[in-house]
C-alpha positions in Angstrom: 46.4 124.5 -19.2 47.0 123.4 -15.7 44.9 120.7 -14.1 42.5 121.8 -11.4 42.0 119.2 -8.7 38.5 117.7 -8.6 38.4 118.2 -4.8 38.0 122.0 -5.6 34.2 122.1 -5.6 33.1 125.5 -4.2 34.6 128.7 -5.5 34.5 132.4 -4.8 35.2 134.7 -7.7 36.2 138.4 -7.9 35.9 141.1 -10.5 38.8 143.3 -9.2 38.3 147.0 -9.2 39.8 150.0 -7.4 36.5 151.2 -5.9 34.5 148.0 -5.8 35.3 144.4 -6.1 32.5 142.2 -7.5 32.0 138.9 -5.8 30.2 135.7 -6.8 30.1 132.1 -5.5 29.6 128.9 -7.3 29.8 125.1 -7.3 31.7 123.0 -9.9 29.4 120.0 -9.4 26.2 121.8 -10.6 27.9 124.6 -12.5 25.6 127.0 -10.7 26.7 130.4 -9.4 25.2 133.5 -7.8 26.4 137.0 -7.4 26.9 138.6 -3.9 27.1 142.3 -2.9 30.3 143.9 -4.1 33.0 144.8 -1.6 34.0 148.4 -1.2 37.7 149.0 -1.9 40.1 151.8 -1.4 42.5 151.9 -4.4 41.9 148.2 -4.9 42.3 147.2 -1.3 39.2 145.6 0.3 38.3 145.7 4.0 40.0 142.4 4.8 37.8 141.8 7.9 34.7 142.0 5.7 36.3 139.6 3.2 37.4 137.2 5.9 33.8 137.0 7.2 32.5 136.4 3.6 35.0 133.6 3.2 34.1 132.1 6.6 30.4 132.2 5.6 30.7 130.6 2.1 33.8 128.4 2.8 35.1 128.3 -0.8 37.8 125.7 -1.7 39.5 128.2 -4.0 39.3 131.7 -5.5 39.0 132.9 -9.1 40.1 136.5 -9.9 39.3 138.0 -13.3 42.3 139.2 -15.2 41.5 142.3 -17.3 44.0 141.8 -20.1 44.3 144.2 -23.0 42.4 143.1 -26.1 45.6 141.8 -27.7 46.1 139.5 -24.6 48.9 141.5 -23.0 49.0 142.6 -19.4 47.5 145.9 -18.3 48.1 147.8 -15.1 44.8 146.5 -13.8 45.6 142.9 -14.7 48.9 143.2 -12.8 46.9 144.6 -9.8 44.3 141.9 -10.1 47.1 139.2 -10.2 48.6 140.7 -7.1 45.1 140.6 -5.4 44.9 136.9 -6.3 48.3 136.3 -4.7 47.3 138.2 -1.6 44.1 136.1 -1.3 46.0 132.9 -1.5 48.7 134.0 1.0 46.3 135.5 3.4 43.5 132.9 3.3 45.6 129.8 2.5 43.4 128.6 -0.4 44.4 128.2 -4.1 43.7 131.3 -6.2 43.4 131.2 -10.0 43.2 134.0 -12.4 41.0 133.9 -15.5 40.9 136.1 -18.6 37.9 138.4 -18.1 38.1 140.5 -21.2 34.7 141.9 -22.0 33.0 140.5 -18.8 32.1 143.9 -17.5 31.0 144.9 -21.0 28.8 141.8 -21.2 27.4 142.4 -17.7 26.4 145.9 -18.7 24.7 144.6 -21.8 22.8 142.1 -19.7 21.6 144.8 -17.3 20.6 147.1 -20.1 18.7 144.3 -21.9 16.9 143.3 -18.8 16.1 146.7 -17.2 17.1 149.3 -19.7 19.2 150.7 -16.9 22.4 152.7 -17.7 23.4 154.1 -14.4 26.1 151.5 -13.5 27.3 153.5 -10.5 23.9 153.2 -8.9 23.2 149.7 -10.3 26.5 147.9 -9.9 27.4 145.2 -12.4 30.4 144.0 -10.4 28.7 141.0 -8.9 27.3 140.0 -12.3 30.7 140.4 -13.9 32.2 138.2 -11.1 29.5 135.6 -11.8 30.3 135.7 -15.6 34.1 135.3 -14.8 33.3 132.3 -12.5 31.0 130.6 -15.1 33.6 131.0 -17.8 36.3 129.6 -15.5 34.1 126.6 -14.6 33.4 126.0 -18.3 37.1 126.0 -19.0 37.9 123.7 -16.0 35.2 121.0 -15.8 35.6 118.3 -13.2 37.1 115.1 -14.6 35.2 112.6 -12.5 32.5 110.0 -13.2 29.9 112.6 -12.1 30.7 114.5 -15.3 30.4 111.4 -17.4 34.1 110.9 -18.1 36.8 108.8 -16.5 39.3 110.5 -14.2 42.4 111.9 -16.0 45.9 110.9 -14.9 48.0 113.7 -13.5 
């Protein structure tokens, strides 16, 4: 597992999709996160002007993109497209972009929505932002900061 610099504090996460891209923001210091409205996409391509404004508003230090791998851990067409989206984010916005295994995040998000509201119309009640938040929380759990603030000594690189 690669080391994530401690200077990366604020993050913006994405649940990549061809029609909608879920978005969430979070902080590594507090471990808190919140979902934002999903971005509309055309065949997986967002309106980059809208995305640029979102990034300017939230000022993340880095991006996390969910990687929808097959259940056996192999790449899928969607995971290849999500990885390409992560590379475009990094190249276009000049901030590090990380991918994170998101198997079952959308399934988990749908379960949470059904448990909380008994709602099953996921076209009308999008779970994309919640899925992005779950991806971000899972990533932050897998990559805790290694500073005195987290109770442990800094790690050598």
